[in-house]
NUGU-84498 format. One record per residue (C-alpha): x, y, z. Coordinates in steps of 0.02 Angstrom, whole numbers, plus 32768, in hexadecimal, padded with zeros to 4 digits. Each point is the difference from the previous one (the first is absolute). Layout:
XYZ...
END
This chain:
7BBF0DF6C8767FD2803780B37F5480457FD87FA17F5A800080357FC780AD7FE080AE80477F5380007FB27FDB7F57804E803B803D80A97F9080987FF47F707F907FD180257F90809680068099806F7F5980397FBE7FB57F54801F8048800080B17FBC80AE801E7F577FCC7FBC80007F63806E8035806980967F7180787FDC7F857F727FF480437FB680A37FED80A980527F4E800C7FC07FDA7F50803F804F802B80A87F99809F80077F627F9D7FD7802A7F7E8083801E808C807E7F57804C7FD87FAD7F55800980537FE180A97FC380AA803D7F507FDC7FC280027F548053803E804B80A27F7880847FF77F7C7F7A7FDD80417F9480907FF6809580757F4E80267FC57FCF7F4A8017804A800480AF7F9E809F80287F607FB37FBC801D7F6280668017806B809D7F60805F7FD97FA67F5B7FE180407FBD80A67FC0809C805A7F597FF27FA67FF17F4A80378027803280B37F7A80867FF77F847F807FBA80277F86808E7FEC808B807F7F5980317FB57FC97F4A8000802E7FEF80B87FA580A280297F657FC57FA280067F568058800F805780AA7F7180767FD77F967F6D7FC780297F9F809E7FD68097806C7F5D80187FA17FCD7F498013802B800380BA7F9D80A080187F6E7FB87F9E80037F61806A8005806980A07F6E80697FC27F9A7F677FD380257FB580AB7FCE80A480537F61800B7F987FD37F4B80278022801980BA7F9D80A27FFE7F6F7FA87FAB80067F7480808006807E808F7F6B805B7FB47F9E7F5D7FF0802E7FD080B27FC980AB803F7F5A7FF47FA47FE77F4C803B802C803280B27F8680927FFD7F787F917FB480287F78807F7FEF807A80907F59803E7FBB7FBC7F507FEA80437FCB80A97F97808B804B7F657FB07FB2801F7F54804A7FA4802880A27F67802A7F94800D7F537FB080127FB480AD7F62805A803A7FA37FC37F6680377F4D80227FCB800B80B87F5A804D7FCD7FE17F737F8380277F7E80867F84805180787F7C80137F7980107F477FD67FB47FDC80AA7F7680827FF17F677FFD7F92801F80AA7FB280157FCA7F4B800080B27FB9808B8038807580647F657FD67FEF80197F44802680BB800C809B7FE48069803D7F747F8C7FE480707F69806A808A804C80877F85803480067FAB7F55800A80A77FA3808A8040807180607F5C7FF37FED7FFA7F42804580B17FF080937FDC807380287F627F9D8016806B7F6480848061806180617F62802D7FB17FCA80A67FE87F46801C7FAC7FAB8094805D7F6F80517FA17F5D800380577FA3808D7F8A7F868058803F7F4E7FEF80A880377FBB80A87FDD805280348087807C808180727FAE8054808D8060801B805E7F5C7F43801B7FF87FB47FD080A68009803A80B47FCA7F7F80807F97804C808C7FBD7F5C804980167F457FF37F827F72800C80157F4380077FFC7FAF7F547F747F847FDC807B7F8D7FA480B57FF67FC67FD8804F7F587FBC809C8055809C80248065805B809F7FD27F6F80407F967F94809B80117F617FD5805F7FAC80AB8005801B80B77FCF7FF5808A8081802F808C7F8880087FF27F4280AB80147FAF801C805E7F5E808380037F76801E809E7F99805B7FF37F5A80547F5D80338036803D80AD7FB27FE280AA7F9D809B802F7FBD7FB480A080247F56804F7F6D7F8F80207FE17FE680BA7FD67F4980117FDC7F70807680747F6C7FDF7FDE7F47801F80877FA2805D
END
């Protein structure tokens, strides 16, 4: 009579034990899953820290590159400025040396001009032609080097180009303040006054 209920109780106990075992297994699985998740979270955190450091390194490298580029461009600009200034100084030095050489030849041109003026009054045609030939050749050569003769008669007196050595009364109002005569020819060399023209001015 008592066997059936006892059998049922044993069966219930077995079921409970089985359920308890399954719960323990589930709990164990959940524990392992929690551990794995915690381990993954820690790894993710470590990777994020490494990524952050890598980004900082990249930014530092970018800044270093930008600074190096800026320094290089500044140095290049300074070098180009130096080279340009050096080239200008070299040109000025050459022009100055050439100007000094040509300036030393101006008295020869003056002598040629005076000789031509004197020969105009004489009858020596051969001497006149020979002197003019020498003068023209010398002047043509000097022109190729940048020398230019000032043509000033009848032009307005300008202190940037002329030096007044005498004054004469003007024949009319239009002639006032203009160059009447040239005592010494003026010359321009490469756009700059090499020698002022000494002139007589009407007033």
